[in-house]
N, C-alpha and C positions, 0 to 999 in steps of 0.2 A: 740385549741391545739397549744402549742408553738413549737412543734417539738423537744423538749429536752427529751431525754430518761434518766430518773433518775435511771434506773436499770442498766445502761451500765457497771459501774465498778463491779457489782455483778454477771455478767453473767459468767457461768463456761467456755464457749467457749473461752473467752479472754485469760485465763491462758494457755489453750491448744495451742492457737495461738502463744503466747510468747515462750512456751517451744519448738516450732518447730525451733526457731532460736538459741537455746542454743547449744554451742559446748561442747564436753566432757572436754575440758581444762578450761572452765569457772569456776571461784571460786564460792562457794556457796553464795547465796544471803541472806542477813539479812537486808532487806529494812526497817524494823521497827526500826532499830538502828540508821538510818540516822537522826532522830529527836532529839536524845540525845544531840549532841553538840549545836544545836539551842536552846533547852530547857535550857541548862546550861547558854548560853549567855543571854537569856531572863531573867532567874532567877537572874543572877548577875546584869543586868541592873535594874530590878525591885527593888532589894534590895538597890542598890545605889541611885535610884531615891527616894525611900521611906525615905532614910536617908538624903535627900536634899544635896547630894554631889555636889560641885560646878562643873559646866561644864560637867556633866555626859552625857548630850544629845549630845554635840559636840564630846566627846570621842566615844560615841556609833556610831555616824555618821561616824567618821574616821575609826573605826574598821569595820563597815559594808561596807564601800566603799573599804577598802583593801580586805575584803573577796570576794566582787564582782569582783575585779580585779584578785584575785587569781583564782576565778572560771573560768574566761575567759581563763586564762593560762592553768588551769587543763582540761578544755573541749577541748583543742586543739589537744589532742592525745587520742587514745582509751585506752591506759594503765593507764592514770591518770584521766579518765572521772569520775570515782566514787568519787574521792576526789574533783574534780571540782564541782560535783553535790552537795556535802555536803557544800562546801564553798559558793556556790550560795544560798542555802537555808538559811544558817546562815546570810549572808549579807542582803538578801532581808527582812528576818524576823526582823533582828535588825533595819534596816532602817525604816520599818513600825512601829515597837514598839517605836522608838525614836520620830517619827513624832506624833504618838498618845499621847505619854508621854508629849510632849510639849503643846498639846491642853489642 
């Protein structure tokens, strides 16, 4: 046994635990929408790479690094942490996609 619990994200107690820390003033969460900007970024990169656009990999690296820097700034305060989270996901996903695209 490796000690890894594959059912952890599916346990119903986890959501109850997270709900305990919610404040009445917290905005509603739509976590499934966080992937849309990253999917658009990846789709644009995939299309440009399939059309053999010059320097698309370097442009993707630049955009991804700027998103990661924006994520660091966004995560510095609680009010902008959601935006920082999205920028971080876009930056890391774009960097991985550009690296795999170069292979």
